[in-house]
MIDREN-565830 format. One record per atom (N, C-alpha, C, O): x, y, z; residue number from 0; atom name; residue in one letter. Coordinates in steps of 0.05 Angstrom, whole numbers, padded with zeros to 5 digits. Layout:
REC,px,py,pz,num,atome,residu
REC,X,Y,Z,NUM,CA,A $
...
END
This chain:
REC,px,py,pz,num,atome,residu
REC,-00238,00280,00031,0,N,M $
REC,-00214,00266,00040,0,CA,M $
REC,-00198,00285,00058,0,C,M $
REC,-00198,00309,00053,0,O,M $
REC,-00183,00274,00077,1,N,A $
REC,-00167,00290,00094,1,CA,A $
REC,-00138,00290,00084,1,C,A $
REC,-00122,00273,00090,1,O,A $
REC,-00132,00311,00068,2,N,T $
REC,-00105,00314,00058,2,CA,T $
REC,-00093,00339,00070,2,C,T $
REC,-00107,00359,00073,2,O,T $
REC,-00068,00338,00077,3,N,Y $
REC,-00055,00360,00091,3,CA,Y $
REC,-00028,00366,00078,3,C,Y $
REC,-00012,00348,00072,3,O,Y $
REC,-00023,00392,00073,4,N,A $
REC,00004,00400,00066,4,CA,A $
REC,00020,00402,00092,4,C,A $
REC,00009,00407,00113,4,O,A $
REC,00046,00398,00089,5,N,L $
REC,00064,00401,00111,5,CA,L $
REC,00088,00417,00101,5,C,L $
REC,00105,00407,00086,5,O,L $
REC,00090,00442,00109,6,N,G $
REC,00110,00460,00098,6,CA,G $
REC,00106,00463,00068,6,C,G $
REC,00084,00470,00059,6,O,G $
REC,00127,00457,00053,7,N,D $
REC,00125,00460,00024,7,CA,D $
REC,00114,00435,00010,7,C,D $
REC,00111,00435,-00014,7,O,D $
REC,00108,00414,00025,8,N,F $
REC,00100,00389,00013,8,CA,F $
REC,00070,00385,00016,8,C,F $
REC,00059,00386,00038,8,O,F $
REC,00057,00380,-00007,9,N,A $
REC,00028,00374,-00007,9,CA,A $
REC,00024,00349,-00023,9,C,A $
REC,00038,00344,-00043,9,O,A $
REC,00005,00332,-00015,10,N,P $
REC,-00001,00307,-00029,10,CA,P $
REC,-00010,00313,-00058,10,C,P $
REC,-00022,00333,-00064,10,O,P $
REC,-00003,00295,-00076,11,N,T $
REC,-00013,00295,-00103,11,CA,T $
REC,-00030,00270,-00107,11,C,T $
REC,-00020,00248,-00106,11,O,T $
REC,-00056,00274,-00110,12,N,V $
REC,-00074,00252,-00113,12,CA,V $
REC,-00086,00253,-00141,12,C,V $
REC,-00098,00273,-00149,12,O,V $
REC,-00083,00232,-00157,13,N,H $
REC,-00094,00231,-00184,13,CA,H $
REC,-00124,00234,-00182,13,C,H $
REC,-00137,00223,-00164,13,O,H $
REC,-00136,00249,-00201,14,N,P $
REC,-00165,00254,-00199,14,CA,P $
REC,-00182,00228,-00202,14,C,P $
REC,-00205,00228,-00194,14,O,P $
REC,-00171,00207,-00212,15,N,D $
REC,-00185,00182,-00215,15,CA,D $
REC,-00181,00163,-00191,15,C,D $
REC,-00192,00141,-00190,15,O,D $
REC,-00165,00172,-00171,16,N,A $
REC,-00161,00156,-00147,16,CA,A $
REC,-00185,00160,-00128,16,C,A $
REC,-00199,00180,-00130,16,O,A $
REC,-00189,00141,-00110,17,N,F $
REC,-00209,00144,-00089,17,CA,F $
REC,-00195,00144,-00062,17,C,F $
REC,-00183,00124,-00055,17,O,F $
REC,-00197,00167,-00048,18,N,V $
REC,-00187,00168,-00020,18,CA,V $
REC,-00211,00172,-00003,18,C,V $
REC,-00225,00193,-00004,18,O,V $
REC,-00216,00153,00015,19,N,H $
REC,-00239,00154,00032,19,CA,H $
REC,-00237,00179,00050,19,C,H $
REC,-00216,00187,00058,19,O,H $
REC,-00260,00192,00056,20,N,P $
REC,-00260,00216,00073,20,CA,P $
REC,-00247,00212,00101,20,C,P $
REC,-00238,00231,00113,20,O,P $
REC,-00247,00187,00110,21,N,D $
REC,-00235,00182,00137,21,CA,D $
REC,-00207,00172,00135,21,C,D $
REC,-00196,00163,00156,21,O,D $
REC,-00194,00173,00112,22,N,A $
REC,-00165,00167,00110,22,CA,A $
REC,-00150,00193,00114,22,C,A $
REC,-00162,00215,00111,22,O,A $
REC,-00125,00191,00120,23,N,T $
REC,-00108,00215,00125,23,CA,T $
REC,-00083,00213,00107,23,C,T $
REC,-00068,00193,00108,23,O,T $
REC,-00079,00234,00091,24,N,V $
REC,-00056,00235,00073,24,CA,V $
REC,-00041,00261,00079,24,C,V $
REC,-00053,00283,00076,24,O,V $
REC,-00016,00260,00087,25,N,I $
REC,-00001,00283,00096,25,CA,I $
REC,00026,00286,00081,25,C,I $
REC,00041,00266,00079,25,O,I $
REC,00031,00310,00071,26,N,G $
REC,00058,00317,00061,26,CA,G $
REC,00065,00305,00034,26,C,G $
REC,00049,00306,00015,26,O,G $
REC,00089,00295,00032,27,N,N $
REC,00102,00286,00007,27,CA,N $
REC,00092,00259,-00001,27,C,N $
REC,00106,00239,00000,27,O,N $
REC,00067,00258,-00011,28,N,V $
REC,00054,00233,-00018,28,CA,V $
REC,00042,00236,-00047,28,C,V $
REC,00030,00256,-00053,28,O,V $
REC,00046,00215,-00063,29,N,T $
REC,00035,00214,-00090,29,CA,T $
REC,00018,00189,-00092,29,C,T $
REC,00027,00167,-00085,29,O,T $
REC,-00007,00192,-00102,30,N,I $
REC,-00026,00170,-00105,30,CA,I $
REC,-00034,00169,-00134,30,C,I $
REC,-00044,00189,-00145,30,O,I $
REC,-00030,00145,-00146,31,N,G $
REC,-00035,00142,-00175,31,CA,G $
REC,-00064,00137,-00182,31,C,G $
REC,-00081,00134,-00165,31,O,G $
REC,-00069,00137,-00208,32,N,A $
REC,-00096,00134,-00220,32,CA,A $
REC,-00108,00108,-00211,32,C,A $
REC,-00096,00087,-00210,32,O,A $
REC,-00134,00109,-00205,33,N,E $
REC,-00151,00087,-00197,33,CA,E $
REC,-00142,00072,-00172,33,C,E $
REC,-00151,00050,-00167,33,O,E $
REC,-00124,00084,-00157,34,N,S $
REC,-00116,00072,-00131,34,CA,S $
REC,-00138,00079,-00111,34,C,S $
REC,-00153,00098,-00114,34,O,S $
REC,-00139,00063,-00090,35,N,T $
REC,-00159,00066,-00069,35,CA,T $
REC,-00145,00067,-00042,35,C,T $
REC,-00128,00050,-00035,35,O,T $
REC,-00152,00087,-00026,36,N,I $
REC,-00142,00090,00001,36,CA,I $
REC,-00166,00089,00020,36,C,I $
REC,-00184,00107,00018,36,O,I $
REC,-00168,00069,00037,37,N,W $
REC,-00192,00063,00051,37,CA,W $
REC,-00192,00076,00079,37,C,W $
REC,-00172,00087,00088,37,O,W $
REC,-00215,00074,00094,38,N,P $
REC,-00218,00087,00120,38,CA,P $
REC,-00196,00081,00139,38,C,P $
REC,-00186,00059,00141,38,O,P $
REC,-00188,00102,00154,39,N,Q $
REC,-00168,00101,00175,39,CA,Q $
REC,-00140,00094,00165,39,C,Q $
REC,-00122,00091,00181,39,O,Q $
REC,-00136,00092,00139,40,N,A $
REC,-00108,00090,00129,40,CA,A $
REC,-00094,00116,00134,40,C,A $
REC,-00107,00137,00131,40,O,A $
REC,-00069,00115,00140,41,N,V $
REC,-00053,00139,00145,41,CA,V $
REC,-00028,00137,00127,41,C,V $
REC,-00012,00118,00130,41,O,V $
REC,-00024,00156,00110,42,N,L $
REC,00000,00158,00093,42,CA,L $
REC,00013,00184,00101,42,C,L $
REC,00004,00206,00094,42,O,L $
REC,00035,00182,00116,43,N,R $
REC,00048,00206,00128,43,CA,R $
REC,00075,00210,00116,43,C,R $
REC,00095,00198,00124,43,O,R $
REC,00076,00228,00096,44,N,G $
REC,00101,00235,00083,44,CA,G $
REC,00113,00260,00096,44,C,G $
REC,00116,00281,00082,44,O,G $
REC,00119,00259,00121,45,N,D $
REC,00129,00282,00136,45,CA,D $
REC,00159,00285,00134,45,C,D $
REC,00170,00307,00133,45,O,D $
REC,00173,00263,00134,46,N,Y $
REC,00203,00263,00133,46,CA,Y $
REC,00213,00258,00105,46,C,Y $
REC,00235,00267,00098,46,O,Y $
REC,00198,00243,00089,47,N,G $
REC,00208,00235,00063,47,CA,G $
REC,00184,00230,00044,47,C,G $
REC,00162,00241,00049,47,O,G $
REC,00189,00214,00024,48,N,R $
REC,00170,00211,00002,48,CA,R $
REC,00156,00184,00003,48,C,R $
REC,00168,00163,00009,48,O,R $
REC,00129,00185,-00002,49,N,I $
REC,00113,00161,-00005,49,CA,I $
REC,00101,00162,-00033,49,C,I $
REC,00089,00182,-00041,49,O,I $
REC,00104,00139,-00048,50,N,E $
REC,00092,00137,-00074,50,CA,E $
REC,00074,00113,-00075,50,C,E $
REC,00082,00091,-00068,50,O,E $
REC,00049,00117,-00084,51,N,I $
REC,00030,00095,-00088,51,CA,I $
REC,00024,00095,-00118,51,C,I $
REC,00015,00115,-00128,51,O,I $
REC,00029,00073,-00131,52,N,G $
REC,00025,00071,-00160,52,CA,G $
REC,-00005,00071,-00168,52,C,G $
REC,-00022,00077,-00152,52,O,G $
REC,-00009,00063,-00192,53,N,A $
REC,-00037,00062,-00203,53,CA,A $
REC,-00050,00036,-00196,53,C,A $
REC,-00037,00015,-00194,53,O,A $
REC,-00076,00037,-00192,54,N,R $
REC,-00093,00013,-00187,54,CA,R $
REC,-00084,-00003,-00162,54,C,R $
REC,-00086,-00027,-00162,54,O,R $
REC,-00075,00011,-00142,55,N,T $
REC,-00065,-00002,-00118,55,CA,T $
REC,-00085,00004,-00095,55,C,T $
REC,-00095,00027,-00093,55,O,T $
REC,-00090,-00016,-00079,56,N,S $
REC,-00108,-00013,-00056,56,CA,S $
REC,-00093,-00012,-00030,56,C,S $
REC,-00078,-00031,-00023,56,O,S $
REC,-00096,00009,-00015,57,N,I $
REC,-00085,00012,00012,57,CA,I $
REC,-00109,00011,00031,57,C,I $
REC,-00125,00029,00032,57,O,I $
REC,-00112,-00012,00045,58,N,Q $
REC,-00137,-00017,00059,58,CA,Q $
REC,-00138,-00006,00087,58,C,Q $
REC,-00119,00005,00097,58,O,Q $
REC,-00161,-00009,00099,59,N,D $
REC,-00169,00003,00124,59,CA,D $
REC,-00148,-00001,00146,59,C,D $
REC,-00138,-00023,00150,59,O,D $
REC,-00141,00021,00159,60,N,G $
REC,-00123,00021,00182,60,CA,G $
REC,-00093,00017,00175,60,C,G $
REC,-00077,00015,00193,60,O,G $
REC,-00086,00017,00150,61,N,T $
REC,-00058,00014,00142,61,CA,T $
REC,-00043,00039,00149,61,C,T $
REC,-00053,00061,00145,61,O,T $
REC,-00017,00036,00157,62,N,V $
REC,00000,00058,00162,62,CA,V $
REC,00024,00057,00142,62,C,V $
REC,00037,00036,00141,62,O,V $
REC,00028,00078,00128,63,N,V $
REC,00051,00080,00109,63,CA,V $
REC,00068,00104,00118,63,C,V $
REC,00058,00126,00120,63,O,V $
REC,00093,00099,00123,64,N,H $
REC,00111,00120,00133,64,CA,H $
REC,00138,00117,00119,64,C,H $
REC,00143,00098,00105,64,O,H $
REC,00156,00136,00124,65,N,C $
REC,00183,00136,00111,65,CA,C $
REC,00202,00153,00128,65,C,C $
REC,00194,00165,00148,65,O,C $
REC,00227,00154,00119,66,N,T $
REC,00247,00172,00132,66,CA,T $
REC,00259,00189,00110,66,C,T $
REC,00254,00186,00087,66,O,T $
REC,00276,00208,00118,67,N,R $
REC,00290,00225,00099,67,CA,R $
REC,00308,00208,00080,67,C,R $
REC,00310,00214,00056,67,O,R $
REC,00320,00187,00091,68,N,E $
REC,00338,00170,00076,68,CA,E $
REC,00325,00149,00058,68,C,E $
REC,00335,00142,00038,68,O,E $
REC,00301,00140,00067,69,N,H $
REC,00288,00118,00053,69,CA,H $
REC,00259,00123,00048,69,C,H $
REC,00243,00125,00067,69,O,H $
REC,00251,00127,00023,70,N,P $
REC,00223,00130,00016,70,CA,P $
REC,00208,00103,00020,70,C,P $
REC,00220,00082,00023,70,O,P $
REC,00182,00105,00019,71,N,T $
REC,00165,00081,00017,71,CA,T $
REC,00151,00082,-00010,71,C,T $
REC,00137,00101,-00016,71,O,T $
REC,00155,00061,-00026,72,N,I $
REC,00145,00061,-00053,72,CA,I $
REC,00129,00035,-00057,72,C,I $
REC,00138,00013,-00052,72,O,I $
REC,00104,00039,-00066,73,N,V $
REC,00086,00016,-00072,73,CA,V $
REC,00079,00019,-00101,73,C,V $
REC,00070,00040,-00110,73,O,V $
REC,00083,-00002,-00116,74,N,G $
REC,00080,-00001,-00145,74,CA,G $
REC,00051,-00002,-00154,74,C,G $
REC,00032,00003,-00139,74,O,G $
REC,00047,-00008,-00180,75,N,D $
REC,00021,-00010,-00192,75,CA,D $
REC,00009,-00038,-00186,75,C,D $
REC,00023,-00057,-00183,75,O,D $
REC,-00018,-00038,-00185,76,N,D $
REC,-00033,-00064,-00184,76,CA,D $
REC,-00026,-00080,-00159,76,C,D $
REC,-00025,-00105,-00160,76,O,D $
REC,-00022,-00066,-00137,77,N,C $
REC,-00016,-00079,-00111,77,CA,C $
REC,-00040,-00079,-00093,77,C,C $
REC,-00058,-00063,-00096,77,O,C $
REC,-00040,-00098,-00074,78,N,V $
REC,-00060,-00099,-00053,78,CA,V $
REC,-00046,-00098,-00027,78,C,V $
REC,-00029,-00116,-00022,78,O,V $
REC,-00052,-00079,-00010,79,N,V $
REC,-00041,-00077,00017,79,CA,V $
REC,-00064,-00080,00036,79,C,V $
REC,-00082,-00063,00038,79,O,V $
REC,-00064,-00102,00052,80,N,G $
REC,-00086,-00110,00068,80,CA,G $
REC,-00091,-00092,00093,80,C,G $
REC,-00074,-00075,00099,80,O,G $
REC,-00113,-00097,00106,81,N,H $
REC,-00121,-00082,00129,81,CA,H $
REC,-00099,-00083,00151,81,C,H $
REC,-00087,-00103,00155,81,O,H $
REC,-00095,-00060,00164,82,N,L $
REC,-00077,-00057,00187,82,CA,L $
REC,-00048,-00064,00181,82,C,L $
REC,-00033,-00069,00200,82,O,L $
REC,-00040,-00063,00156,83,N,A $
REC,-00012,-00068,00150,83,CA,A $
REC,00004,-00043,00157,83,C,A $
REC,-00007,-00021,00160,83,O,A $
REC,00031,-00046,00160,84,N,H $
REC,00049,-00024,00165,84,CA,H $
REC,00072,-00027,00146,84,C,H $
REC,00087,-00046,00146,84,O,H $
REC,00075,-00006,00129,85,N,L $
REC,00098,-00004,00110,85,CA,L $
REC,00116,00019,00119,85,C,L $
REC,00106,00041,00122,85,O,L $
REC,00141,00013,00122,86,N,E $
REC,00160,00033,00133,86,CA,E $
REC,00186,00032,00117,86,C,E $
REC,00202,00013,00121,86,O,E $
REC,00191,00052,00100,87,N,C $
REC,00217,00054,00085,87,CA,C $
REC,00223,00029,00068,87,C,C $
REC,00246,00020,00068,87,O,C $
REC,00203,00019,00054,88,N,C $
REC,00207,-00005,00039,88,CA,C $
REC,00197,-00001,00010,88,C,C $
REC,00187,00020,00003,88,O,C $
REC,00202,-00021,-00007,89,N,V $
REC,00192,-00021,-00034,89,CA,V $
REC,00174,-00045,-00038,89,C,V $
REC,00182,-00068,-00032,89,O,V $
REC,00150,-00041,-00048,90,N,V $
REC,00132,-00062,-00056,90,CA,V $
REC,00129,-00059,-00086,90,C,V $
REC,00116,-00040,-00096,90,O,V $
REC,00139,-00078,-00102,91,N,E $
REC,00139,-00075,-00131,91,CA,E $
REC,00111,-00082,-00142,91,C,E $
REC,00093,-00091,-00128,91,O,E $
REC,00108,-00077,-00168,92,N,N $
REC,00083,-00080,-00182,92,CA,N $
REC,00071,-00108,-00178,92,C,N $
REC,00086,-00128,-00177,92,O,N $
REC,00045,-00109,-00174,93,N,G $
REC,00031,-00134,-00173,93,CA,G $
REC,00036,-00151,-00149,93,C,G $
REC,00033,-00175,-00149,93,O,G $
REC,00045,-00139,-00127,94,N,A $
REC,00050,-00153,-00102,94,CA,A $
REC,00027,-00150,-00082,94,C,A $
REC,00011,-00132,-00085,94,O,A $
REC,00026,-00167,-00062,95,N,L $
REC,00006,-00166,-00042,95,CA,L $
REC,00019,-00167,-00015,95,C,L $
REC,00036,-00183,-00009,95,O,L $
REC,00010,-00148,00003,96,N,V $
REC,00019,-00147,00031,96,CA,V $
REC,-00005,-00153,00047,96,C,V $
REC,-00025,-00138,00047,96,O,V $
REC,-00005,-00175,00062,97,N,G $
REC,-00029,-00185,00076,97,CA,G $
REC,-00036,-00169,00101,97,C,G $
REC,-00021,-00152,00111,97,O,G $
REC,-00060,-00174,00110,98,N,T $
REC,-00072,-00162,00134,98,CA,T $
REC,-00053,-00164,00158,98,C,T $
REC,-00042,-00185,00163,98,O,T $
REC,-00050,-00141,00171,99,N,N $
REC,-00035,-00139,00197,99,CA,N $
REC,-00005,-00146,00194,99,C,N $
REC,00008,-00152,00214,99,O,N $
REC,00005,-00145,00170,100,N,S $
REC,00034,-00151,00166,100,CA,S $
REC,00050,-00125,00168,100,C,S $
REC,00040,-00103,00166,100,O,S $
REC,00076,-00129,00171,101,N,V $
REC,00095,-00107,00174,101,CA,V $
REC,00118,-00111,00154,101,C,V $
REC,00130,-00133,00154,101,O,V $
REC,00124,-00091,00139,102,N,V $
REC,00147,-00092,00120,102,CA,V $
REC,00165,-00068,00127,102,C,V $
REC,00156,-00045,00126,102,O,V $
REC,00190,-00074,00135,103,N,L $
REC,00207,-00053,00147,103,CA,L $
REC,00229,-00043,00129,103,C,L $
REC,00230,-00050,00105,103,O,L $
REC,00247,-00027,00140,104,N,H $
REC,00267,-00012,00126,104,CA,H $
REC,00283,-00028,00105,104,C,H $
REC,00294,-00049,00111,104,O,H $
REC,00284,-00017,00081,105,N,R $
REC,00300,-00027,00059,105,CA,R $
REC,00292,-00055,00050,105,C,R $
REC,00305,-00066,00033,105,O,R $
REC,00270,-00065,00060,106,N,A $
REC,00259,-00090,00050,106,CA,A $
REC,00247,-00086,00022,106,C,A $
REC,00238,-00064,00016,106,O,A $
REC,00248,-00107,00006,107,N,I $
REC,00236,-00105,-00021,107,CA,I $
REC,00218,-00130,-00025,107,C,I $
REC,00226,-00152,-00022,107,O,I $
REC,00193,-00124,-00032,108,N,V $
REC,00174,-00145,-00039,108,CA,V $
REC,00172,-00143,-00070,108,C,V $
REC,00161,-00124,-00081,108,O,V $
REC,00183,-00163,-00083,109,N,R $
REC,00186,-00163,-00112,109,CA,R $
REC,00159,-00168,-00126,109,C,R $
REC,00140,-00176,-00114,109,O,R $
REC,00159,-00162,-00152,110,N,T $
REC,00136,-00165,-00169,110,CA,T $
REC,00123,-00193,-00166,110,C,T $
REC,00136,-00213,-00167,110,O,T $
REC,00097,-00193,-00160,111,N,G $
REC,00082,-00218,-00158,111,CA,G $
REC,00087,-00233,-00132,111,C,G $
REC,00078,-00256,-00130,111,O,G $
REC,00100,-00221,-00113,112,N,A $
REC,00105,-00235,-00087,112,CA,A $
REC,00083,-00228,-00068,112,C,A $
REC,00067,-00210,-00073,112,O,A $
REC,00081,-00244,-00046,113,N,L $
REC,00060,-00241,-00027,113,CA,L $
REC,00072,-00242,00001,113,C,L $
REC,00088,-00260,00008,113,O,L $
REC,00064,-00223,00018,114,N,V $
REC,00071,-00224,00046,114,CA,V $
REC,00045,-00233,00061,114,C,V $
REC,00024,-00220,00059,114,O,V $
REC,00047,-00255,00075,115,N,G $
REC,00024,-00267,00088,115,CA,G $
REC,00013,-00250,00111,115,C,G $
REC,00027,-00233,00122,115,O,G $
REC,-00011,-00255,00119,116,N,A $
REC,-00024,-00241,00141,116,CA,A $
REC,-00007,-00244,00166,116,C,A $
REC,00003,-00266,00173,116,O,A $
REC,-00003,-00222,00180,117,N,S $
REC,00011,-00220,00205,117,CA,S $
REC,00041,-00227,00203,117,C,S $
REC,00054,-00231,00223,117,O,S $
REC,00052,-00227,00179,118,N,A $
REC,00081,-00233,00176,118,CA,A $
REC,00097,-00208,00182,118,C,A $
REC,00087,-00185,00181,118,O,A $
REC,00122,-00212,00189,119,N,L $
REC,00141,-00190,00194,119,CA,L $
REC,00164,-00193,00175,119,C,L $
REC,00180,-00212,00177,119,O,L $
REC,00166,-00175,00155,120,N,V $
REC,00188,-00175,00136,120,CA,V $
REC,00209,-00155,00148,120,C,V $
REC,00204,-00131,00148,120,O,V $
REC,00231,-00166,00159,121,N,P $
REC,00250,-00148,00173,121,CA,P $
REC,00267,-00131,00154,121,C,P $
REC,00266,-00134,00129,121,O,P $
REC,00282,-00113,00166,122,N,N $
REC,00300,-00096,00151,122,CA,N $
REC,00316,-00112,00131,122,C,N $
REC,00326,-00133,00138,122,O,N $
REC,00319,-00101,00107,123,N,D $
REC,00337,-00112,00086,123,CA,D $
REC,00329,-00138,00074,123,C,D $
REC,00344,-00149,00057,123,O,D $
REC,00306,-00149,00081,124,N,M $
REC,00298,-00175,00069,124,CA,M $
REC,00287,-00170,00041,124,C,M $
REC,00274,-00150,00036,124,O,M $
REC,00292,-00189,00023,125,N,E $
REC,00280,-00188,-00004,125,CA,E $
REC,00262,-00212,-00007,125,C,E $
REC,00271,-00235,-00003,125,O,E $
REC,00237,-00207,-00016,126,N,V $
REC,00218,-00228,-00022,126,CA,V $
REC,00218,-00231,-00052,126,C,V $
REC,00209,-00213,-00066,126,O,V $
REC,00228,-00254,-00063,127,N,P $
REC,00231,-00257,-00092,127,CA,P $
REC,00205,-00258,-00106,127,C,P $
REC,00184,-00263,-00094,127,O,P $
REC,00205,-00253,-00133,128,N,P $
REC,00180,-00254,-00149,128,CA,P $
REC,00167,-00282,-00145,128,C,P $
REC,00180,-00302,-00145,128,O,P $
REC,00140,-00281,-00141,129,N,G $
REC,00125,-00306,-00138,129,CA,G $
REC,00128,-00321,-00112,129,C,G $
REC,00116,-00342,-00108,129,O,G $
REC,00143,-00309,-00093,130,N,A $
REC,00147,-00322,-00067,130,CA,A $
REC,00127,-00312,-00047,130,C,A $
REC,00115,-00290,-00050,130,O,A $
REC,00123,-00328,-00026,131,N,M $
REC,00108,-00319,-00002,131,CA,M $
REC,00127,-00315,00021,131,C,M $
REC,00145,-00331,00025,131,O,M $
REC,00123,-00293,00036,132,N,A $
REC,00138,-00289,00061,132,CA,A $
REC,00117,-00293,00084,132,C,A $
REC,00098,-00279,00085,132,O,A $
REC,00123,-00313,00101,133,N,L $
REC,00103,-00321,00121,133,CA,L $
REC,00117,-00323,00148,133,C,L $
REC,00139,-00333,00151,133,O,L $
REC,00103,-00313,00169,134,N,G $
REC,00112,-00316,00197,134,CA,G $
REC,00127,-00292,00208,134,C,G $
REC,00130,-00271,00195,134,O,G $
REC,00136,-00296,00233,135,N,V $
REC,00150,-00275,00248,135,CA,V $
REC,00176,-00287,00260,135,C,V $
REC,00174,-00303,00278,135,O,V $
REC,00200,-00279,00250,136,N,P $
REC,00204,-00263,00225,136,CA,P $
REC,00197,-00280,00201,136,C,P $
REC,00195,-00304,00203,136,O,P $
REC,00192,-00267,00179,137,N,A $
REC,00183,-00281,00155,137,CA,A $
REC,00203,-00301,00145,137,C,A $
REC,00227,-00295,00144,137,O,A $
REC,00193,-00323,00136,138,N,K $
REC,00209,-00343,00122,138,CA,K $
REC,00197,-00346,00094,138,C,K $
REC,00173,-00342,00090,138,O,K $
REC,00213,-00352,00075,139,N,L $
REC,00205,-00352,00047,139,CA,L $
REC,00195,-00380,00038,139,C,L $
REC,00206,-00400,00045,139,O,L $
REC,00173,-00379,00023,140,N,R $
REC,00164,-00402,00008,140,CA,R $
REC,00165,-00395,-00021,140,C,R $
REC,00148,-00379,-00031,140,O,R $
REC,00184,-00405,-00036,141,N,L $
REC,00189,-00397,-00063,141,CA,L $
REC,00168,-00409,-00082,141,C,L $
REC,00157,-00430,-00078,141,O,L $
REC,00162,-00394,-00104,142,N,D $
REC,00144,-00402,-00125,142,CA,D $
REC,00117,-00412,-00114,142,C,D $
REC,00106,-00432,-00124,142,O,D $
REC,00106,-00398,-00095,143,N,A $
REC,00082,-00406,-00082,143,CA,A $
REC,00057,-00390,-00090,143,C,A $
REC,00035,-00398,-00084,143,O,A $
REC,00061,-00368,-00104,144,N,V $
REC,00038,-00351,-00112,144,CA,V $
REC,00028,-00359,-00139,144,C,V $
REC,00043,-00361,-00158,144,O,V $
REC,00001,-00364,-00140,145,N,E $
REC,-00012,-00372,-00165,145,CA,E $
REC,-00012,-00349,-00185,145,C,E $
REC,-00018,-00326,-00177,145,O,E $
REC,-00004,-00353,-00210,146,N,P $
REC,-00005,-00331,-00229,146,CA,P $
REC,-00033,-00320,-00232,146,C,P $
REC,-00053,-00335,-00233,146,O,P $
REC,-00035,-00294,-00232,147,N,G $
REC,-00061,-00280,-00236,147,CA,G $
REC,-00076,-00275,-00210,147,C,G $
REC,-00095,-00259,-00210,147,O,G $
REC,-00069,-00288,-00188,148,N,M $
REC,-00084,-00286,-00164,148,CA,M $
REC,-00085,-00257,-00153,148,C,M $
REC,-00106,-00247,-00146,148,O,M $
REC,-00062,-00244,-00152,149,N,I $
REC,-00060,-00217,-00142,149,CA,I $
REC,-00074,-00197,-00161,149,C,I $
REC,-00087,-00178,-00152,149,O,I $
REC,-00070,-00201,-00187,150,N,A $
REC,-00082,-00183,-00207,150,CA,A $
REC,-00112,-00182,-00204,150,C,A $
REC,-00125,-00161,-00207,150,O,A $
REC,-00124,-00206,-00200,151,N,D $
REC,-00153,-00207,-00197,151,CA,D $
REC,-00163,-00192,-00172,151,C,D $
REC,-00183,-00177,-00173,151,O,D $
REC,-00148,-00194,-00150,152,N,L $
REC,-00155,-00179,-00126,152,CA,L $
REC,-00152,-00149,-00130,152,C,L $
REC,-00170,-00134,-00123,152,O,L $
REC,-00130,-00141,-00143,153,N,A $
REC,-00126,-00112,-00148,153,CA,A $
REC,-00148,-00101,-00165,153,C,A $
REC,-00158,-00079,-00160,153,O,A $
REC,-00156,-00115,-00186,154,N,Q $
REC,-00178,-00105,-00203,154,CA,Q $
REC,-00204,-00103,-00188,154,C,Q $
REC,-00220,-00085,-00193,154,O,Q $
REC,-00209,-00121,-00169,155,N,G $
REC,-00233,-00119,-00153,155,CA,G $
REC,-00234,-00094,-00137,155,C,G $
REC,-00255,-00082,-00133,155,O,G $
REC,-00211,-00085,-00126,156,N,Y $
REC,-00210,-00060,-00111,156,CA,Y $
REC,-00213,-00036,-00129,156,C,Y $
REC,-00223,-00015,-00120,156,O,Y $
REC,-00203,-00037,-00154,157,N,V $
REC,-00207,-00015,-00173,157,CA,V $
REC,-00238,-00012,-00177,157,C,V $
REC,-00248,00011,-00176,157,O,V $
REC,-00251,-00034,-00182,158,N,A $
REC,-00280,-00033,-00186,158,CA,A $
REC,-00295,-00022,-00161,158,C,A $
REC,-00313,-00007,-00163,158,O,A $
REC,-00286,-00031,-00137,159,N,N $
REC,-00298,-00021,-00113,159,CA,N $
REC,-00293,00008,-00109,159,C,N $
REC,-00311,00023,-00099,159,O,N $
REC,-00270,00018,-00116,160,N,G $
REC,-00264,00046,-00115,160,CA,G $
REC,-00282,00063,-00132,160,C,G $
REC,-00292,00084,-00124,160,O,G $
REC,-00288,00053,-00156,161,N,R $
REC,-00307,00066,-00174,161,CA,R $
REC,-00335,00067,-00162,161,C,R $
REC,-00348,00088,-00163,161,O,R $
REC,-00343,00045,-00150,162,N,R $
REC,-00369,00044,-00137,162,CA,R $
REC,-00370,00065,-00114,162,C,R $
REC,-00390,00079,-00112,162,O,R $
REC,-00350,00066,-00098,163,N,F $
REC,-00350,00085,-00075,163,CA,F $
REC,-00349,00113,-00085,163,C,F $
REC,-00363,00130,-00073,163,O,F $
REC,-00334,00119,-00106,164,N,R $
REC,-00334,00147,-00117,164,CA,R $
REC,-00362,00155,-00126,164,C,R $
REC,-00370,00178,-00123,164,O,R $
REC,-00377,00136,-00137,165,N,A $
REC,-00403,00142,-00148,165,CA,A $
REC,-00425,00141,-00127,165,C,A $
REC,-00445,00157,-00129,165,O,A $
REC,-00423,00124,-00107,166,N,E $
REC,-00446,00119,-00090,166,CA,E $
REC,-00443,00126,-00060,166,C,E $
REC,-00463,00128,-00046,166,O,E $
REC,-00418,00131,-00051,167,N,L $
REC,-00415,00136,-00022,167,CA,L $
REC,-00427,00163,-00015,167,C,L $
REC,-00422,00183,-00028,167,O,L $
REC,-00443,00163,00006,168,N,R $
REC,-00454,00188,00017,168,CA,R $
REC,-00456,00186,00047,168,C,R $
REC,-00462,00165,00058,168,O,R $
REC,-00450,00207,00060,169,N,R $
REC,-00450,00208,00089,169,CA,R $
REC,-00479,00213,00099,169,C,R $
REC,-00493,00230,00088,169,O,R $
REC,-00487,00198,00119,170,N,L $
REC,-00513,00201,00131,170,CA,L $
REC,-00508,00214,00159,170,C,L $
REC,-00492,00205,00174,170,O,L $
REC,-00522,00236,00164,171,N,E $
REC,-00519,00250,00190,171,CA,E $
REC,-00538,00239,00210,171,C,E $
REC,-00538,00248,00233,171,O,E $
END
């Protein structure tokens, strides 16, 4: 895996996490147990802190960044889809951020909420528990997420991370 210290800050990656060799993790970043960081994902904790909880999937091409004033925090059992961009926001436990979506400064995606593919969650928006945020800018659809839907997806990525830890090998 490509992990880099920056000054006094070095990433902390739980030994049970899977960080793909083509992902990049820099600086003040913490990755929890059984989480998965997939190819071309970039977690850049150069100005502030990034926290990824346990059993969370950060998928291919995702960018996670922060500022000195605002960390980016992703809770446990979350799924962050391909090419997403998280910047200075909070994604609570059991939430899903869809493919190619953007969640910006001080936004909060609450427990069990879902940000739809290609949605833009603007600064300071709150997505309530069980709601979907859809569109550009995102509009809310309350009580739209099926119970257990996100948990099943998150568990699938935990299993896939175990498979990759055991079976991935580079061919020259």
